C-alpha positions as CSV (number, residue, x, y, z in Angstrom):
1,M,-17.4,33.6,-32.4
2,N,-20.3,31.9,-30.8
3,Y,-22.0,28.9,-32.5
4,I,-25.3,30.8,-32.9
5,H,-24.6,34.2,-34.3
6,F,-26.2,36.7,-36.7
7,D,-24.9,39.6,-38.9
8,K,-25.6,42.5,-36.7
9,E,-26.1,44.7,-39.7
10,K,-29.3,42.9,-40.3
11,M,-30.7,43.6,-36.9
12,V,-32.2,46.8,-38.1
13,N,-34.2,44.9,-40.8
14,L,-37.5,44.2,-39.2
15,S,-38.6,41.6,-42.0
16,Y,-35.6,39.7,-41.1
17,V,-35.7,39.7,-37.3
18,L,-39.4,39.3,-36.8
19,N,-39.3,35.9,-38.5
20,K,-36.9,34.7,-35.8
21,E,-38.1,33.7,-32.5
22,L,-36.6,32.9,-29.0
23,L,-37.9,30.3,-26.7
24,R,-36.9,29.6,-23.1
25,T,-38.8,27.2,-20.8
26,N,-38.5,25.7,-17.3
27,R,-39.3,22.5,-15.4
28,A,-42.3,24.3,-13.7
29,G,-44.1,24.4,-17.2
30,A,-43.7,28.1,-17.8
31,Y,-42.0,29.6,-20.8
32,G,-41.0,32.9,-22.3
33,S,-40.9,33.6,-26.0
34,T,-40.7,36.5,-28.4
35,T,-38.9,37.6,-31.5
36,L,-35.2,38.5,-31.6
37,V,-35.9,42.3,-31.0
38,G,-38.7,41.6,-28.4
39,C,-41.6,42.5,-30.8
40,N,-44.3,40.0,-30.1
41,T,-45.9,38.7,-33.4
42,R,-48.1,35.9,-31.8
43,K,-50.6,35.8,-29.0
44,Y,-48.5,33.0,-27.6
45,H,-45.5,35.4,-27.2
46,G,-44.6,36.8,-23.7
47,L,-41.8,37.0,-21.3
48,L,-43.5,35.0,-18.6
49,V,-46.2,32.6,-19.7
50,A,-47.1,30.4,-16.7
51,P,-49.7,27.9,-15.4
52,Q,-52.6,29.4,-13.4
53,P,-54.0,26.5,-11.5
54,Y,-56.8,28.6,-9.7
55,I,-58.1,30.0,-13.1
56,D,-58.3,27.0,-15.6
57,G,-55.0,25.2,-15.1
58,D,-53.8,26.3,-18.6
59,L,-50.8,28.6,-19.4
60,H,-51.5,32.3,-19.1
61,V,-49.5,35.3,-20.6
62,L,-48.9,37.2,-17.5
63,L,-45.8,39.5,-18.5
64,S,-46.2,40.4,-22.2
65,S,-43.1,42.5,-22.4
66,L,-40.8,45.0,-20.7
67,D,-40.3,48.3,-22.4
68,E,-36.9,49.8,-21.5
69,S,-35.6,53.1,-21.9
70,I,-32.3,54.9,-21.4
71,I,-32.4,58.5,-19.9
72,Q,-29.6,60.9,-20.2
73,H,-29.6,64.7,-19.8
74,G,-33.5,64.4,-19.5
75,E,-33.8,62.8,-23.0
76,E,-35.4,59.4,-23.1
77,F,-34.3,56.7,-25.7
78,E,-36.8,53.8,-26.1
79,L,-35.4,50.4,-26.8
80,A,-38.6,48.4,-27.4
81,V,-40.4,47.9,-30.7
82,H,-44.2,47.1,-31.2
83,R,-46.5,46.8,-34.1
84,Y,-49.6,48.7,-34.3
85,K,-52.5,49.2,-36.7
86,D,-51.8,49.1,-40.4
87,G,-48.3,47.8,-39.7
88,Y,-47.0,50.8,-37.8
89,Y,-44.0,50.1,-35.7
90,Y,-43.2,52.1,-32.7
91,P,-40.9,52.7,-30.9
92,H,-37.8,51.7,-33.1
93,G,-35.5,50.3,-30.4
94,H,-34.1,47.8,-32.8
95,Q,-32.1,50.5,-34.5
96,F,-30.0,50.8,-31.4
97,I,-29.0,47.0,-31.4
98,H,-25.2,46.8,-31.5
99,D,-24.8,43.0,-31.1
100,M,-26.5,39.9,-29.9
101,T,-25.3,36.6,-28.5
102,F,-27.0,33.4,-27.4
103,D,-24.7,31.4,-25.2
104,P,-25.1,30.8,-22.4
105,T,-28.3,32.9,-22.5
106,P,-29.8,35.3,-25.0
107,A,-28.2,38.8,-24.7
108,I,-28.6,42.1,-26.5
109,I,-26.1,45.0,-26.6
110,Y,-27.6,48.3,-27.3
111,R,-25.5,51.5,-28.3
112,I,-27.2,54.7,-27.7
113,G,-24.8,57.5,-28.4
114,G,-22.0,57.2,-25.8
115,V,-23.9,54.5,-23.8
116,L,-23.4,50.8,-24.2
117,L,-26.0,48.6,-22.4
118,K,-26.0,44.8,-22.3
119,K,-29.3,42.9,-21.5
120,E,-29.3,39.3,-20.6
121,R,-32.5,37.3,-20.1
122,I,-33.2,34.0,-18.3
123,N,-36.1,31.9,-17.1
124,T,-35.2,30.1,-13.9
125,F,-35.0,26.2,-14.0
126,N,-37.6,25.8,-11.1
127,G,-40.3,28.0,-10.1
128,V,-42.0,30.5,-12.2
129,R,-39.5,33.3,-12.5
130,F,-38.1,35.6,-15.4
131,M,-34.9,37.4,-14.7
132,V,-33.1,40.3,-16.7
133,R,-29.6,41.5,-16.0
134,Y,-28.7,44.9,-17.3
135,T,-25.0,45.8,-17.3
136,L,-23.9,49.5,-18.2
137,L,-20.8,48.8,-20.1
138,E,-20.1,52.3,-21.2
139,A,-21.5,55.9,-20.5
140,H,-20.1,59.4,-20.2
141,S,-22.7,60.9,-18.0
142,D,-25.5,60.2,-15.5
143,T,-27.6,57.4,-16.8
144,V,-31.0,56.1,-15.7
145,L,-32.7,52.9,-16.8
146,K,-36.5,53.1,-17.1
147,I,-38.6,49.9,-17.3
148,R,-42.3,49.8,-18.1
149,P,-43.9,46.4,-17.8
150,L,-46.8,45.5,-20.1
151,L,-49.2,42.9,-18.7
152,A,-51.7,40.7,-20.4
153,Y,-53.1,38.3,-17.7
154,R,-55.1,36.2,-20.1
155,N,-55.1,32.6,-21.4
156,R,-52.5,32.0,-24.0
157,H,-55.1,31.1,-26.6
158,T,-57.0,34.4,-26.2
159,L,-56.3,38.2,-26.3
160,S,-56.6,40.9,-23.7
161,K,-58.9,43.8,-24.3
162,A,-59.1,47.0,-22.2
163,N,-61.7,46.7,-19.4
164,T,-62.6,48.4,-16.0
165,D,-62.2,45.1,-13.9
166,V,-58.4,45.7,-13.5
167,E,-57.1,45.9,-10.0
168,T,-55.3,49.3,-9.5
169,R,-53.6,48.6,-6.1
170,Y,-50.1,47.4,-5.7
171,E,-48.1,46.3,-2.6
172,N,-44.5,47.0,-1.6
173,I,-42.4,44.0,-0.9
174,S,-38.7,43.4,-0.4
175,N,-36.9,45.7,-2.8
176,G,-39.8,45.8,-5.1
177,I,-43.5,45.6,-5.5
178,K,-46.1,42.9,-6.2
179,Y,-49.1,43.4,-8.6
180,R,-51.8,41.3,-10.3
181,M,-54.6,42.5,-12.8
182,Y,-57.4,40.3,-11.6
183,M,-58.6,38.3,-8.6
184,G,-57.7,34.6,-8.6
185,Y,-54.5,35.2,-10.6
186,S,-50.9,34.9,-9.3
187,Y,-49.3,38.1,-8.3
188,L,-46.2,39.1,-10.2
189,H,-43.3,40.2,-8.0
190,F,-41.0,42.7,-9.3
191,Q,-37.7,42.9,-7.4
192,F,-34.4,44.5,-8.0
193,N,-30.9,43.9,-6.5
194,S,-30.3,47.8,-6.5
195,K,-32.0,51.0,-5.6
196,Y,-35.0,52.0,-7.6
197,D,-38.0,54.4,-7.9
198,Y,-41.5,53.2,-8.7
199,V,-44.1,55.4,-10.1
200,H,-47.6,53.9,-10.1
201,V,-49.6,55.2,-13.1
202,P,-52.0,52.4,-14.1
203,N,-53.0,52.7,-17.8
204,W,-54.0,50.7,-20.8
205,Y,-52.0,50.7,-24.0
206,Y,-54.1,50.1,-27.0
207,G,-54.0,48.2,-30.4
208,F,-51.0,45.9,-30.5
209,E,-51.1,43.8,-33.5
210,Y,-49.7,40.3,-33.9
211,E,-48.7,39.7,-37.4
212,K,-48.5,35.8,-37.4
213,D,-52.1,35.5,-35.9
214,K,-53.3,38.0,-38.6
215,E,-51.9,35.7,-41.2
216,Q,-53.8,32.7,-39.9
217,G,-57.1,34.6,-39.7
218,F,-57.2,34.7,-36.0
219,D,-58.0,37.8,-33.8
220,Y,-54.8,39.7,-33.7
221,S,-55.3,42.9,-31.9
222,E,-54.7,43.3,-28.1
223,D,-54.6,45.9,-25.4
224,L,-52.0,45.7,-22.7
225,F,-51.9,47.1,-19.1
226,N,-49.2,49.1,-17.6
227,P,-49.3,49.4,-13.8
228,G,-46.6,52.0,-13.7
229,F,-42.7,52.3,-14.3
230,F,-39.4,51.8,-12.6
231,E,-36.4,54.1,-12.7
232,V,-32.9,52.7,-11.8
233,P,-29.8,54.9,-11.7
234,M,-26.8,53.0,-13.1
235,K,-23.0,53.6,-13.1
236,V,-20.6,52.2,-15.6
237,G,-19.8,48.5,-14.8
238,Q,-22.9,48.1,-12.7
239,S,-25.3,45.3,-13.2
240,V,-28.9,45.7,-12.4
241,I,-31.0,42.5,-12.0
242,L,-34.8,42.5,-12.2
243,S,-36.6,39.4,-11.1
244,V,-40.3,38.9,-12.2
245,G,-41.8,35.9,-10.5
246,T,-45.1,34.6,-9.1
247,E,-43.4,34.1,-5.6
248,E,-41.4,36.5,-3.7
249,C,-37.7,35.9,-3.5
250,N,-34.7,37.1,-1.4
251,A,-33.6,40.2,-3.4
252,C,-30.1,40.0,-1.8
253,M,-29.6,36.7,-3.5
254,L,-30.6,37.8,-7.0
255,K,-27.0,38.0,-8.3
256,R,-26.2,34.6,-7.0
257,L,-29.5,33.2,-8.4
258,F,-28.8,34.7,-11.7
259,N,-25.2,33.3,-11.9
260,N,-26.3,29.8,-10.6
261,E,-29.1,29.6,-13.4
262,I,-26.4,30.5,-16.0
263,S,-24.1,27.7,-14.9
264,R,-26.7,25.0,-15.0
265,R,-27.6,25.7,-18.7
266,T,-26.4,23.3,-21.5
267,P,-24.1,25.6,-23.7
268,R,-25.5,26.0,-27.1
269,S,-22.0,25.6,-28.6
270,S,-22.8,23.0,-31.3
271,F,-25.6,21.5,-33.3
272,R,-26.0,18.6,-30.9
273,N,-25.9,20.8,-27.9
274,C,-28.7,23.0,-29.3
275,L,-30.7,19.8,-29.6
276,I,-29.9,18.6,-26.3
277,N,-30.8,22.0,-24.8
278,D,-34.2,21.8,-26.7
279,A,-34.8,18.4,-25.5
280,E,-34.4,19.5,-21.9
281,Q,-37.1,22.2,-22.5
282,C,-39.6,19.6,-23.7
283,V,-39.7,17.9,-20.4
284,V,-41.6,19.7,-17.6
285,K,-43.0,18.8,-14.3
286,L,-46.8,19.3,-14.1
287,D,-48.9,18.3,-11.1
288,E,-45.7,16.7,-9.5
289,K,-45.3,14.5,-12.6
290,Y,-42.9,14.6,-15.4
291,R,-44.5,15.3,-18.8
292,V,-43.4,15.9,-22.4
293,I,-44.8,19.0,-24.1
294,A,-45.5,18.2,-27.7
295,G,-44.7,21.5,-29.1
296,Y,-44.3,25.2,-28.2
297,Q,-46.0,27.6,-27.9
298,W,-49.5,26.2,-28.0
299,L,-49.5,22.4,-27.6
300,G,-49.8,20.4,-24.4
301,V,-49.2,16.8,-23.5
302,I,-50.1,14.5,-26.3
303,P,-49.6,10.9,-25.6
304,R,-48.7,9.8,-29.1
305,D,-46.0,12.6,-29.3
306,T,-44.9,11.7,-25.9
307,F,-44.1,8.2,-26.7
308,I,-42.6,8.7,-30.1
309,A,-40.3,11.5,-28.7
310,L,-39.4,10.0,-25.3
311,P,-36.5,7.7,-26.5
312,G,-34.8,10.5,-28.4
313,L,-35.4,13.1,-25.8
314,T,-34.0,10.9,-23.0
315,L,-32.1,7.9,-24.0
316,T,-29.6,9.9,-26.0
317,R,-28.2,11.7,-23.0
318,K,-26.7,11.1,-19.8
319,G,-29.2,10.4,-16.9
320,G,-32.0,10.1,-19.4
321,R,-33.2,6.7,-18.4
322,E,-34.4,7.9,-15.0
323,I,-36.4,10.7,-16.7
324,F,-37.7,8.1,-19.2
325,T,-39.1,5.9,-16.4
326,A,-40.6,8.9,-14.5
327,V,-42.6,10.0,-17.7
328,V,-43.8,6.6,-18.3
329,D,-44.8,6.0,-14.8
330,G,-46.7,9.3,-14.7
331,M,-48.5,8.4,-17.9
332,V,-49.6,4.9,-17.1
333,E,-50.7,5.8,-13.6
334,E,-53.6,7.7,-15.0
335,M,-54.6,5.5,-18.0
336,S,-58.3,4.9,-18.7
337,G,-58.5,1.2,-19.8
338,P,-56.1,1.0,-22.7
339,F,-56.0,4.7,-23.3
340,F,-53.9,7.5,-22.2
341,N,-54.8,11.0,-21.1
342,Y,-54.0,14.4,-22.9
343,Y,-52.9,17.0,-20.6
344,S,-53.2,20.8,-20.9
345,N,-51.1,21.5,-17.7
346,I,-53.0,20.2,-14.7
347,H,-56.3,19.4,-16.6
348,S,-56.5,16.0,-18.5
349,A,-58.9,14.4,-20.9
350,T,-58.8,10.7,-22.2
351,V,-58.0,10.6,-25.9
352,Y,-59.2,7.5,-27.7
353,S,-56.6,7.7,-30.4
354,A,-56.0,4.4,-32.2
355,D,-52.2,4.5,-32.1
356,A,-50.9,6.2,-28.9
357,S,-51.2,3.0,-26.8
358,L,-49.3,1.1,-29.4
359,W,-46.6,3.7,-29.7
360,F,-46.3,3.3,-25.8
361,I,-45.2,-0.3,-26.4
362,W,-43.0,0.8,-29.2
363,C,-41.4,3.3,-26.8
364,L,-40.7,0.7,-24.2
365,Q,-39.2,-1.5,-26.9
366,K,-36.5,1.3,-27.6
367,F,-35.9,1.4,-23.8
368,Y,-35.4,-2.4,-23.8
369,E,-33.0,-2.4,-26.8
370,G,-30.7,-0.1,-24.9
371,Q,-30.5,-2.5,-22.0
372,P,-32.0,-6.0,-22.9
373,Q,-30.9,-7.3,-19.5
374,C,-33.7,-5.1,-18.0
375,G,-36.4,-7.3,-19.8
376,K,-37.7,-8.9,-16.6
377,S,-38.0,-5.6,-14.9
378,I,-39.7,-3.9,-17.8
379,W,-42.3,-6.7,-17.9
380,R,-42.9,-6.7,-14.2
381,R,-43.2,-2.9,-14.0
382,W,-45.2,-2.2,-17.2
383,G,-46.4,-5.6,-18.4
384,K,-49.9,-5.4,-16.9
385,Y,-50.5,-2.2,-19.1
386,I,-49.2,-3.9,-22.1
387,R,-51.5,-6.9,-21.6
388,T,-54.5,-4.5,-21.0
389,I,-53.8,-2.7,-24.3
390,L,-53.4,-5.8,-26.3
391,K,-56.5,-7.6,-24.9
392,C,-58.8,-4.6,-25.1
393,Y,-57.7,-3.9,-28.8
394,R,-58.1,-7.5,-29.7
395,D,-61.5,-7.9,-28.1
396,G,-62.8,-4.5,-29.0
397,T,-62.9,-1.1,-27.3
398,E,-64.0,2.6,-28.0
399,N,-64.3,4.1,-31.3
400,G,-64.5,1.0,-33.3
401,I,-61.1,-0.3,-32.3
402,C,-61.0,-4.0,-32.6
403,A,-59.2,-7.0,-34.3
404,D,-61.1,-8.9,-36.9
405,A,-61.0,-12.7,-37.5
406,S,-57.7,-12.4,-39.3
407,G,-56.1,-10.4,-36.4
408,L,-56.0,-7.2,-38.4
409,L,-56.8,-4.0,-36.4
410,Y,-59.8,-1.9,-37.5
411,Q,-60.3,1.6,-36.0
412,G,-62.4,4.6,-36.4
413,R,-65.9,5.7,-37.1
414,P,-67.3,8.2,-39.7
415,G,-66.3,11.8,-38.7
416,L,-63.3,10.7,-36.5
417,A,-59.5,10.9,-37.1
418,L,-57.8,8.5,-34.8
419,T,-54.4,8.3,-36.5
420,W,-51.6,10.8,-36.4
421,M,-53.1,12.3,-39.5
422,N,-55.9,13.9,-37.5
423,S,-56.5,17.3,-39.1
424,I,-60.3,18.2,-39.1
425,V,-61.7,21.0,-41.0
426,R,-65.4,22.0,-40.8
427,G,-66.1,19.0,-38.6
428,K,-64.7,16.5,-41.1
429,P,-61.4,14.6,-41.3
430,V,-59.1,16.0,-44.1
431,T,-57.5,12.5,-44.5
432,P,-60.2,10.2,-43.4
433,R,-58.5,6.7,-42.6
434,T,-61.2,4.8,-41.0
435,G,-60.6,1.1,-41.4
436,Y,-57.3,-0.8,-41.5
437,A,-54.4,1.7,-41.6
438,V,-51.0,0.4,-42.4
439,E,-49.0,1.8,-39.7
440,I,-51.6,1.1,-37.0
441,N,-51.4,-2.6,-38.0
442,A,-47.7,-2.5,-38.2
443,L,-47.5,-1.1,-34.7
444,W,-50.1,-3.7,-33.6
445,Y,-48.0,-6.6,-35.0
446,N,-44.8,-5.2,-33.6
447,A,-46.3,-4.6,-30.2
448,I,-47.5,-8.3,-29.9
449,R,-44.3,-9.7,-31.0
450,F,-42.3,-7.4,-28.6
451,A,-44.7,-8.3,-25.8
452,I,-44.0,-12.0,-26.4
453,E,-40.3,-11.4,-26.4
454,L,-40.5,-9.5,-23.0
455,S,-42.8,-12.1,-21.4
456,E,-40.3,-14.9,-22.4
457,T,-37.6,-13.1,-20.3
458,T,-39.8,-14.0,-17.1
459,L,-40.8,-17.4,-18.5
460,D,-44.4,-16.4,-18.8
461,K,-45.4,-19.3,-21.1
462,S,-49.1,-18.6,-20.8
463,F,-48.8,-15.3,-22.5
464,S,-46.7,-16.8,-25.3
465,R,-49.1,-19.7,-25.8
466,E,-52.1,-17.3,-26.1
467,W,-50.5,-14.7,-28.5
468,K,-48.1,-16.5,-30.8
469,P,-50.7,-18.1,-32.9
470,F,-52.5,-14.9,-33.2
471,A,-49.4,-13.0,-34.2
472,D,-48.7,-15.6,-36.9
473,K,-52.1,-15.3,-38.4
474,L,-51.8,-11.5,-38.2
475,G,-48.6,-11.4,-40.1
476,M,-49.9,-13.4,-42.9
477,A,-53.0,-11.2,-43.1
478,F,-50.9,-8.1,-43.2
479,V,-48.8,-9.1,-46.1
480,E,-52.0,-10.3,-48.0
481,K,-53.9,-7.0,-47.5
482,F,-51.3,-4.3,-47.6
483,Y,-48.7,-5.7,-50.1
484,D,-49.2,-6.2,-53.8
485,E,-46.2,-6.9,-56.0
486,D,-47.9,-5.1,-58.9
487,K,-48.3,-1.9,-56.8
488,P,-45.4,0.7,-56.2
489,C,-46.2,0.9,-52.4
490,L,-48.1,-0.4,-49.5
491,C,-51.8,0.2,-49.2
492,D,-52.2,3.2,-46.9
493,Y,-55.5,2.0,-45.6
494,F,-58.6,0.2,-46.6
495,N,-62.2,-0.6,-45.5
496,E,-65.2,-2.2,-46.8
497,K,-65.6,0.5,-49.4
498,E,-62.2,1.4,-50.6
499,A,-58.5,0.9,-50.6
500,D,-56.1,3.8,-50.7
501,W,-52.9,3.1,-52.5
502,R,-51.7,6.8,-52.7
503,I,-48.1,7.2,-51.8
504,R,-47.9,8.4,-48.3
505,P,-45.2,8.0,-45.5
506,N,-47.2,5.7,-43.2
507,Q,-45.6,2.7,-45.1
508,I,-42.2,3.7,-43.9
509,I,-43.4,3.6,-40.4
510,A,-44.5,0.0,-41.2
511,T,-41.2,-1.1,-42.7
512,G,-39.3,0.6,-39.8
513,M,-40.7,-1.6,-37.1
514,K,-38.2,-4.1,-35.6
515,Y,-40.9,-6.8,-35.9
516,S,-42.2,-6.7,-39.5
517,P,-44.1,-9.5,-41.4
518,L,-42.7,-7.9,-44.7
519,S,-39.9,-9.5,-46.7
520,M,-36.6,-7.8,-47.5
521,A,-37.8,-7.3,-51.1
522,A,-41.0,-5.7,-49.9
523,K,-39.1,-3.4,-47.6
524,L,-36.7,-2.5,-50.3
525,K,-39.5,-1.5,-52.6
526,V,-41.0,0.7,-50.0
527,L,-37.7,2.3,-49.3
528,E,-37.1,3.1,-53.0
529,V,-40.5,4.7,-53.4
530,V,-40.3,6.8,-50.3
531,R,-36.7,7.9,-51.3
532,G,-37.8,8.7,-54.8
533,E,-41.2,10.5,-54.0
534,L,-41.4,11.4,-50.4
535,L,-37.8,12.1,-49.0
536,A,-37.3,16.0,-48.9
537,A,-34.3,18.0,-47.5
538,R,-36.0,18.3,-44.0
539,G,-38.2,15.3,-43.6
540,I,-40.6,12.9,-45.3
541,R,-43.5,14.4,-47.3
542,T,-47.0,13.5,-46.3
543,L,-48.0,12.9,-49.8
544,S,-46.3,12.3,-53.2
545,P,-46.1,15.4,-55.4
546,R,-47.6,13.1,-58.2
547,Y,-51.2,13.7,-56.8
548,P,-53.3,16.8,-57.7
549,E,-54.1,17.4,-54.0
550,Y,-50.4,17.8,-53.0
551,V,-49.7,21.1,-51.3
552,A,-46.1,21.7,-50.4
553,K,-46.4,24.5,-47.9
554,L,-48.4,24.9,-44.8
555,E,-49.6,28.6,-45.1
556,G,-52.7,30.8,-45.1
557,D,-55.5,30.9,-42.6
558,H,-56.3,28.2,-40.1
559,E,-58.6,26.3,-42.4
560,S,-56.0,26.3,-45.4
561,R,-53.5,25.0,-43.1
562,G,-55.7,22.2,-41.8
563,L,-56.5,21.2,-45.4
564,S,-52.8,21.0,-46.3
565,M,-51.2,19.7,-43.2
566,Y,-51.0,16.0,-44.3
567,N,-51.2,16.5,-48.0
568,G,-47.6,17.5,-48.8
569,P,-45.6,19.2,-46.1
570,S,-42.7,17.1,-44.7
571,Y,-42.2,15.8,-41.1
572,P,-38.7,15.3,-39.8
573,W,-39.7,12.6,-37.1
574,L,-40.6,10.2,-40.0
575,L,-36.9,9.9,-40.9
576,M,-36.5,7.7,-37.8
577,F,-38.4,5.0,-39.5
578,Y,-36.7,5.7,-42.9
579,V,-33.3,5.1,-41.2
580,D,-34.7,2.1,-39.3
581,T,-35.7,0.5,-42.6
582,I,-32.2,1.1,-44.0
583,I,-30.8,-0.6,-40.9
584,S,-33.0,-3.6,-41.2
585,L,-31.8,-3.9,-44.8
586,G,-28.0,-3.4,-43.8
587,L,-26.5,-0.1,-43.0
588,D,-23.3,0.3,-45.0
589,D,-20.8,3.1,-45.5
590,K,-22.8,4.6,-48.4
591,A,-26.0,4.7,-46.4
592,L,-24.1,6.3,-43.4
593,V,-22.8,9.1,-45.6
594,A,-26.4,9.8,-46.8
595,L,-27.6,9.7,-43.1
596,K,-24.9,12.2,-42.0
597,K,-26.2,14.5,-44.9
598,I,-29.8,14.2,-43.7
599,I,-28.8,15.4,-40.2
600,A,-26.5,18.1,-41.5
601,D,-29.3,19.5,-43.7
602,F,-31.1,20.5,-40.6
603,E,-28.2,22.6,-39.2
604,P,-29.1,25.8,-40.9
605,E,-32.6,25.6,-39.5
606,L,-31.2,26.5,-36.1
607,L,-30.8,30.0,-37.3
608,E,-34.3,30.2,-38.8
609,G,-37.7,30.1,-37.1
610,C,-37.1,29.5,-33.4
611,I,-33.5,30.0,-32.8
612,G,-31.6,26.8,-31.8
613,S,-34.8,24.6,-32.4
614,I,-36.6,22.5,-34.9
615,S,-40.2,23.3,-36.2
616,Q,-43.2,21.1,-36.5
617,T,-43.2,20.6,-40.2
618,Y,-41.3,21.9,-43.4
619,N,-42.3,22.8,-46.9
620,G,-42.1,19.7,-49.2
621,N,-40.4,21.8,-51.9
622,P,-37.7,24.4,-51.8
623,P,-37.2,26.7,-49.9
624,Y,-37.6,24.2,-46.9
625,E,-39.1,26.7,-44.6
626,G,-40.5,25.6,-41.2
627,S,-44.0,26.1,-40.0
628,G,-46.4,25.0,-37.3
629,T,-45.1,24.9,-33.6
630,V,-41.7,26.5,-33.5
631,S,-40.1,23.8,-31.2
632,H,-41.5,20.3,-31.7
633,A,-40.6,17.5,-29.5
634,V,-40.8,14.6,-31.9
635,N,-38.6,16.2,-34.4
636,I,-36.0,17.3,-31.9
637,A,-36.0,13.7,-30.5
638,A,-35.7,12.2,-34.0
639,L,-32.6,14.2,-34.8
640,L,-30.9,13.1,-31.5
641,W,-31.9,9.6,-32.2
642,L,-30.2,9.7,-35.7
643,M,-27.2,11.2,-34.3
644,K,-27.0,8.2,-31.8
645,V,-27.3,5.9,-34.8
646,V,-24.4,7.4,-36.4
647,D,-22.4,7.4,-33.2
648,E,-23.1,3.6,-32.6
649,F,-22.3,2.8,-36.3
650,N,-19.0,4.6,-36.0
651,Y,-18.2,2.9,-32.7
652,Y,-18.9,-0.6,-34.0
653,K,-16.9,0.1,-37.1
654,E,-14.0,1.5,-35.2
655,H,-13.9,-1.6,-32.9
656,K,-14.8,-4.0,-35.6
657,L,-17.5,-5.4,-33.7
């Protein structure tokens, strides 16, 4: 039995299968995503969603779906399923599903009477190409496969509506056709490895409904365009391969291409392999540079997420250090002063968040800890960027980011949300934290101490002389302002008007830094309150349930989700700092058992939400359902990093080091 498997009897239950999604990406920045049965429930779903550099540089849904039918004795059996107005589903192709497998690639086996048809899907590693292999396993009479492509040709954040601007011409190419809906867009090249007939009957199909978008209060109705249909006669044992790509390929090589793509996939044969597979999907090549996609299906390249995720995505697997270096080099190359750019494919914009640049230094610290002999090369390669960030932050830069006389870092202005808790509703931050935020100042202190350590590997005495007294002063101020023996936790943030002592997870980030001015007793106090009030089965809650504004679940329309996002739901990536705090206090066998349980609690999630992946956030209370983006880079990275911690502990224990 495959590692990922489902009870095939449940495949006919739409309420079951429509809440489970598939995601496949490639290095070219394209992806394909839909539900288990191919019924799209989001505007972000589609079999080929790809960058369009000549339109806006963003991802566009080109191929929404392929509707297949089996024809025997003149009777047509449709395998697709779509949702229309008032929750009406048609056709009912899910009723023909006989079995489903996921390794090495998603595959569905349909049974229609005496016909057994296998369908395997894959997105090529390089280039923008989606491929399907249909294999006729059984049949007792002449069989024809009919394929009707449904196209959207629109930005992934919008929806397609019927119009008269659509191109109606198509062109013949090698063993196929090419077609595009609008000028300026890429052509889609439909090519087969066998004989086919194409009938060109351009037509709009109306009123597809996307249930997930409807739940969130977005526009949820779409019209899709069908240029025509293909008919392919099949014999028992024959495999027909259809390639749909933005470039023409050699149709004679489709069989070899499909097999080569299968062979290079990381098998999803275990929990760890599923996470590695997902980690590989998070790193793409955009504009000739390696980038980390923060979350599928709607996020782009977010500097904060890139640097938090990068150690776990890369340093936990073979060859990862080279990818780490390539990503960092690409990010620093286009810095604006001390800040990094946010990317939506090839377009970028500078984001003046208060913490992304400090996470960059933390990220380099993790790289250094894995190979401390590289200290000199790290400082020589990236030291100038570290110095720029520290100097600008100390002296003052955009959005009120500056150090005060004590060394503490102030950030923000009214109406801005510059920390990771950055949800804004009706133009106002939901969790306003303008002032001195605890994790920002912990990152700030850690960054300075690490920079001093790095500079000393190159005997850079001047840097140490300048920054050591500053760090000493900052450390004392941090303890004085954020720690109170009479309080149950660290102060979350304070400013000239207020101090917020509500129990939030940002304090565990502070205690999880390698360099921390806090005493062991203070760290233990934080660990106990986080364990007692914030630790959930699948992450760390963003607010203790003791407060009236606590909301456990991310649900409802877009505004409701924005209001609750950082007021209760739990985030898996915060577990890294929970564990780092435990390590700083001494990781013993009892703690190791607890850590293994934390990791194991996520394994059932691989069969929920997005199959084989980890969602953005989870309910703070049972049942611990996922929500937000269906594949989230920082969470995938965190679990791989925790597995690495377990492996290293076991190694040192085994070798008595």
